[in-house]
C-alpha positions as CSV (number, residue, x, y, z in Angstrom):
1,M,116.1,42.9,-8.8
2,R,118.8,42.0,-11.7
3,V,121.4,39.6,-10.5
4,L,124.7,37.2,-11.8
5,L,124.9,34.4,-10.0
6,D,128.1,32.1,-9.5
7,T,127.5,28.7,-7.9
8,D,128.6,25.1,-7.9
9,P,125.1,22.8,-8.0
10,G,124.8,19.2,-7.0
11,L,120.9,18.6,-6.5
12,G,120.4,15.8,-9.1
13,R,123.8,14.1,-8.4
14,T,123.9,11.6,-5.1
15,F,126.2,12.5,-2.1
16,A,126.6,15.9,-3.7
17,D,124.8,19.2,-1.7
18,V,122.0,20.1,-2.7
19,D,121.6,23.9,-1.4
20,D,122.9,25.6,-5.1
21,G,119.6,23.4,-6.6
22,L,116.9,25.2,-4.4
23,T,118.6,28.4,-4.3
24,L,117.9,28.4,-8.5
25,F,114.6,26.8,-8.2
26,L,113.9,29.2,-5.5
27,M,114.9,32.3,-7.7
28,L,113.9,31.3,-10.8
29,N,110.5,30.9,-9.3
30,N,110.7,33.9,-7.7
31,A,109.5,36.7,-10.1
32,K,111.8,39.7,-7.8
33,F,114.4,38.4,-9.4
34,E,115.9,39.0,-12.5
35,I,119.3,36.4,-13.4
36,E,121.4,38.4,-15.7
37,G,123.6,35.2,-16.4
38,I,124.7,32.5,-14.1
39,T,128.1,30.6,-14.2
40,T,129.7,27.7,-12.4
41,V,133.2,26.8,-11.1
42,F,133.5,23.8,-9.2
43,G,132.9,22.5,-5.5
44,N,130.0,20.5,-4.7
45,T,130.7,18.6,-7.7
46,A,133.0,18.7,-11.0
47,V,132.5,22.1,-12.9
48,K,131.3,19.9,-16.0
49,V,129.1,17.9,-13.8
50,G,127.2,21.3,-12.0
51,Y,127.5,22.8,-15.6
52,L,125.2,20.4,-17.0
53,L,123.0,20.1,-13.1
54,M,122.8,24.1,-14.0
55,K,121.1,23.1,-17.6
56,K,118.7,20.4,-16.2
57,Y,117.5,23.5,-13.9
58,L,117.5,26.1,-16.2
59,R,115.8,23.6,-18.6
60,L,113.1,22.2,-16.2
61,A,112.0,25.8,-15.5
62,G,112.0,27.0,-18.9
63,R,114.8,29.5,-18.7
64,L,117.1,28.3,-21.1
65,D,117.2,31.8,-22.2
66,I,118.9,32.8,-19.0
67,P,123.0,33.0,-20.7
68,H,124.9,30.4,-18.6
69,K,128.4,29.5,-19.1
70,M,131.3,27.3,-17.6
71,G,134.3,28.1,-15.4
72,A,136.8,27.1,-13.3
73,A,138.0,23.3,-12.8
74,A,140.2,23.8,-10.4
75,K,142.2,26.2,-8.2
76,H,144.9,26.2,-10.8
77,D,142.7,28.2,-13.2
78,L,142.4,31.3,-10.7
79,G,143.5,34.1,-12.9
80,K,143.1,32.2,-16.3
81,L,139.5,33.8,-17.9
82,N,137.2,31.4,-19.1
83,D,134.0,31.4,-21.0
84,A,132.4,32.4,-17.1
85,S,134.7,35.2,-16.9
86,K,134.6,36.8,-19.8
87,L,130.6,36.5,-19.2
88,L,130.7,38.2,-16.0
89,I,133.1,40.7,-17.7
90,D,130.7,41.8,-20.1
91,K,127.4,41.8,-18.3
92,V,128.6,44.0,-15.8
93,K,130.4,46.7,-18.3
94,E,127.0,46.4,-20.5
95,H,125.1,47.4,-17.2
96,P,127.2,49.3,-14.3
97,K,126.0,50.0,-11.0
98,E,122.9,48.0,-11.9
99,L,123.4,44.4,-11.3
100,T,123.6,42.0,-8.0
101,L,126.2,39.3,-7.4
102,L,125.4,36.5,-5.9
103,T,128.1,33.8,-5.3
104,L,127.0,30.1,-3.6
105,G,130.4,28.1,-4.1
106,P,134.6,28.7,-4.0
107,L,135.8,32.3,-4.8
108,T,137.8,31.1,-8.3
109,N,135.8,32.6,-11.0
110,I,135.6,35.9,-9.1
111,A,139.0,36.8,-7.9
112,T,139.6,36.3,-11.4
113,V,137.8,38.5,-12.5
114,L,138.7,41.2,-10.5
115,R,142.4,40.6,-11.7
116,H,141.7,41.2,-15.4
117,Y,138.8,44.1,-14.6
118,P,139.5,45.6,-11.2
119,E,136.7,47.6,-11.2
120,F,134.6,44.5,-10.9
121,F,133.2,44.9,-7.3
122,D,133.1,49.1,-8.2
123,D,131.2,48.5,-11.1
124,L,128.2,46.2,-9.4
125,N,125.1,47.3,-7.4
126,K,126.2,44.9,-4.2
127,I,128.3,41.4,-4.0
128,V,126.0,38.8,-1.9
129,M,128.5,35.4,-0.6
130,M,127.7,32.7,1.4
131,G,130.9,31.5,2.5
132,G,133.6,31.3,5.8
133,T,132.7,31.9,9.3
134,L,133.6,33.2,12.9
135,T,132.2,30.6,15.1
136,P,134.9,27.7,15.5
137,F,131.4,25.7,16.3
138,A,130.4,25.8,13.0
139,G,133.9,24.9,11.4
140,F,134.7,22.6,13.2
141,L,131.4,21.1,12.3
142,M,132.1,21.3,8.4
143,N,135.1,19.4,9.1
144,R,133.9,16.4,10.7
145,L,131.1,16.1,8.4
146,F,133.6,17.0,5.0
147,F,137.2,18.2,5.1
148,D,140.3,16.3,5.0
149,K,142.4,14.2,7.6
150,M,144.4,17.9,8.2
151,K,142.2,17.9,12.0
152,T,142.2,21.0,13.6
153,K,144.5,22.8,10.7
154,T,140.4,23.4,8.9
155,F,138.1,23.5,12.0
156,V,137.9,27.2,11.2
157,S,137.2,27.4,7.8
158,E,134.2,26.7,5.5
159,F,134.0,25.1,2.8
160,N,133.6,27.5,-0.1
161,F,136.2,29.4,1.2
162,Y,138.4,26.7,1.7
163,Q,138.1,25.2,-1.5
164,D,140.5,28.4,-2.9
165,V,142.4,30.0,-0.3
166,E,144.1,32.7,-2.7
167,A,140.8,33.3,-4.7
168,T,139.3,33.6,-0.9
169,K,141.5,36.0,0.1
170,E,142.1,38.3,-3.0
171,V,138.1,38.7,-2.9
172,I,137.7,39.4,0.7
173,E,139.9,41.8,0.8
174,F,140.0,43.4,-1.9
175,K,139.0,47.4,-1.6
176,T,135.6,48.6,-2.8
177,T,132.9,50.6,-1.5
178,T,129.9,48.3,-3.3
179,P,127.8,47.0,-0.5
180,R,129.1,43.2,0.1
181,V,127.4,40.9,2.5
182,E,128.4,37.6,3.8
183,M,126.4,34.5,5.2
184,G,129.1,32.6,6.7
185,L,128.4,29.2,8.9
186,D,127.1,31.6,11.7
187,I,123.9,32.3,10.1
188,C,123.4,29.3,7.9
189,C,123.6,26.7,11.0
190,R,121.1,28.7,12.2
191,T,117.8,27.0,10.7
192,V,117.3,22.9,9.4
193,F,115.9,22.0,6.9
194,K,113.4,19.1,7.4
195,K,111.2,16.0,6.3
196,E,107.7,18.1,7.2
197,H,109.4,20.5,4.5
198,L,110.1,17.4,1.9
199,K,106.4,16.6,2.3
200,R,104.9,19.7,1.4
201,I,107.2,19.5,-1.3
202,E,106.4,15.8,-1.9
203,S,102.8,17.0,-2.5
204,V,102.9,19.4,-5.3
205,D,102.3,17.0,-8.3
206,K,104.4,19.5,-10.1
207,P,107.8,18.9,-12.6
208,I,109.9,21.5,-10.3
209,P,109.0,20.7,-7.0
210,Q,108.3,16.2,-7.9
211,F,112.1,16.8,-9.6
212,I,113.5,18.8,-5.8
213,A,111.3,16.2,-3.7
214,K,112.9,13.5,-6.0
215,H,116.7,14.5,-5.3
216,L,116.2,15.8,-1.3
217,K,115.7,12.2,0.3
218,F,119.1,10.6,0.1
219,W,120.7,13.7,1.4
220,L,117.7,14.5,4.0
221,N,118.3,11.0,5.6
222,L,122.5,11.6,5.3
223,W,122.3,14.5,7.3
224,K,119.3,12.7,9.5
225,I,123.0,10.8,10.8
226,F,124.4,14.4,12.5
227,L,122.0,16.7,13.0
228,K,118.3,16.5,14.4
229,G,116.3,16.0,11.9
230,G,117.0,17.7,8.8
231,F,120.1,19.6,6.8
232,Y,121.8,23.0,6.8
233,P,119.8,24.7,4.0
234,F,123.3,27.3,3.1
235,D,123.3,28.9,-0.4
236,T,119.9,29.5,0.0
237,F,120.6,32.3,3.0
238,V,121.2,34.6,0.3
239,P,118.3,35.4,-2.2
240,I,116.5,35.6,0.9
241,Y,118.7,37.9,2.2
242,L,117.8,40.2,-0.6
243,L,114.2,39.5,-0.2
244,K,114.0,39.9,3.4
245,P,117.1,41.8,5.2
246,E,115.5,42.5,7.7
247,L,115.1,38.9,8.9
248,F,119.0,39.2,10.3
249,K,121.4,40.4,12.8
250,T,124.3,42.1,10.9
251,A,127.6,43.3,11.5
252,N,129.7,45.8,9.5
253,L,133.5,44.1,9.8
254,F,136.5,44.5,8.1
255,L,137.6,41.1,7.5
256,E,141.1,39.2,7.0
257,V,142.0,35.5,5.7
258,E,144.8,33.5,6.5
259,T,146.4,31.4,3.9
260,E,149.2,29.4,6.1
261,N,148.3,28.2,9.1
262,V,144.8,28.1,9.4
263,P,143.5,28.5,5.9
264,A,141.0,29.9,4.6
265,K,140.3,31.0,8.6
266,L,138.6,34.5,8.7
267,S,139.4,36.6,11.2
268,I,138.1,40.6,12.5
269,L,140.8,43.3,11.3
270,K,141.2,46.3,13.8
271,G,140.4,49.0,12.7
272,K,139.3,50.1,9.3
273,R,140.9,49.1,5.4
274,E,141.4,52.3,3.8
275,N,138.9,53.4,0.6
276,S,137.0,50.5,1.2
277,A,133.2,50.2,3.1
278,P,132.7,47.0,5.9
279,I,131.2,44.2,4.6
280,T,128.0,43.2,6.6
281,Y,128.3,39.9,7.9
282,C,124.7,38.1,9.4
283,T,125.1,36.8,12.6
284,D,121.9,35.5,13.3
285,F,118.4,35.7,12.7
286,V,116.8,38.8,14.9
287,D,114.2,36.5,16.0
288,L,112.2,33.2,16.3
289,K,109.8,34.8,14.0
290,S,112.2,35.4,12.1
291,K,113.8,32.0,11.5
292,E,109.8,30.3,10.9
293,E,109.4,33.0,7.9
294,F,112.8,32.4,6.2
295,M,111.5,28.6,6.2
296,E,107.8,29.7,5.0
297,I,109.6,31.9,2.0
298,L,112.0,29.2,0.8
299,I,109.7,26.4,0.8
300,S,106.5,29.2,-1.1
301,N,109.3,30.0,-3.7
302,L,109.9,26.1,-4.2
303,L,106.4,25.0,-5.0
304,Q,106.1,26.2,-8.7
């Protein structure tokens, strides 16, 4: 699978989410993925910090040959071409209909590309995003842990989409027939990375597993305060969906994004959006066995 990845890495930085880093290592370790380019955006960390972390991951994996560029530093950069957006444009124009775009952070880089290259989505093979929620409980949980003092105004908003609401609206409501898949909190909060998973990674005496284990301990202990036993591996759902889509229940939906009263709140559009295909929204695992297989795919791809 030939992919482009837009991400906001935090693994290796105290108090920053680790799931982007786990996702990158999973893909770097799996020969089924051919990564054509990686771009970074603000989110879990400042964009420069995330970019340097991403370079560290590539160095550990011996893959600095993969093109990688730094993108938007804040939502105010929406619409401003940068090295990241230029890389995405160039790659898709070079290989129309051949690449799959994966988004793991705020959508500022992606919306910027669409403003300058409206055919971008149509020229992709597929788009898979981590962001959003249709479940109020999931949004409330993230509000309790991470969000500002707006309280009920963000109770149904997810972190990535909330960081740049305007960009989120442009991307989610953009008209395209290219298949789009969305992994929201509805599915991403259905399984937990626990201490026993960390122990498996710690047991492997190789540079990548040891780096991962070293920087997971703090995050795992932090989340144990809020959850029973561990943390949600949010972004890792994106590549695992590509590897095993049959693990998930989905619904085909046309979505709208609210920008005023409850910023980044998703709602289901009544009827169809003309000249566009619905988004395939993942709602749950097919069964308990699928959930167990998901975790096995995740951990086994981090042990190399």
